[in-house]
C-alpha positions in Angstrom: 63.7 -6.2 1.5 65.2 -3.2 -0.2 63.1 -0.4 -1.8 64.3 -1.4 -5.3 63.1 -5.0 -4.6 59.6 -4.0 -3.7 58.3 -3.9 -7.3 59.5 -3.7 -10.8 57.2 -0.7 -11.3 58.7 1.5 -8.6 59.4 5.0 -9.8 62.3 7.3 -9.0 61.7 10.5 -7.1 61.3 12.6 -10.2 58.8 10.1 -11.8 56.9 9.9 -8.5 56.6 13.7 -8.4 55.4 13.8 -12.0 52.8 11.3 -11.4 51.6 13.1 -8.4 51.4 16.3 -10.4 49.3 14.6 -13.1 47.0 13.0 -10.5 46.6 16.5 -8.9 45.7 18.1 -12.2 43.2 15.4 -12.9 41.7 15.9 -9.5 40.3 19.3 -10.3 36.7 18.8 -11.4 36.7 21.1 -14.4 39.9 19.6 -15.7 38.5 16.0 -15.2 35.4 17.0 -17.1 37.6 18.3 -19.9 39.5 15.1 -20.1 36.4 12.9 -20.1 35.0 15.0 -22.8 38.1 14.6 -25.0 38.5 10.8 -24.4 36.8 9.6 -27.6 36.8 12.6 -30.0 38.6 15.8 -30.7 36.9 18.9 -29.3 37.4 22.5 -30.2 38.0 24.8 -27.2 34.7 26.7 -27.9 32.6 23.5 -27.8 34.4 22.3 -24.6 33.7 25.7 -23.0 30.0 25.8 -24.0 29.3 22.0 -23.1 30.9 22.5 -19.6 29.4 26.1 -19.1 32.8 27.7 -18.7 34.4 30.7 -20.3 36.8 30.1 -23.3 39.5 31.8 -21.3 39.1 29.5 -18.3 38.8 26.5 -20.6 42.0 27.4 -22.4 43.8 27.8 -19.1 42.9 24.3 -17.9 43.8 23.0 -21.4 47.2 24.7 -21.1 47.8 22.9 -17.9 46.6 19.5 -19.1 48.7 19.9 -22.3 51.9 20.7 -20.2 51.3 17.5 -18.3 50.9 15.7 -21.5 47.3 14.6 -20.7 45.9 16.2 -23.8 47.2 17.2 -27.2 46.0 19.9 -29.5 45.7 20.1 -33.3 45.3 23.5 -34.9 42.9 23.8 -37.9 42.7 27.4 -39.1 41.8 29.6 -36.0 40.5 26.6 -34.0 42.5 24.2 -31.8 41.0 20.7 -31.3 41.9 18.8 -28.2 41.9 15.1 -27.4 43.3 12.7 -24.8 47.0 12.5 -25.3 47.2 8.9 -25.8 45.8 5.4 -25.0 47.5 5.4 -21.5 45.4 8.5 -20.5 42.4 6.9 -22.0 42.8 3.6 -20.1 43.5 5.3 -16.8 40.3 7.4 -16.9 38.1 4.5 -18.3 39.5 2.2 -15.5 38.8 4.8 -12.8 35.3 5.5 -14.2 34.6 1.7 -14.2 35.9 1.4 -10.7 33.5 4.2 -9.5 30.6 2.7 -11.3 31.3 -0.8 -9.7 31.1 0.6 -6.3 27.7 2.2 -6.8 26.2 -1.1 -8.3 
């Protein structure tokens, strides 16, 4: 069996590296908390920082990394930027992982 016949969802090396980078970013607890906070609604940076007891500067740093990885997207309104999960793919991945964790504990 060749590597290309293993699965139709096999990724090339670049895609595998991109996926690993995304998972690594989501593996940091503060970034994961930010993502979960932005799953169902847009959140301004200040509210994210306050809710998670982080400085606005640190929050912005994490958001820049998440945005660069296309895990969140921002929308500017005046001086504020509102962030939300980038798309339904991100929402589904996180919700499925959350459901998986909760099943194990039941």
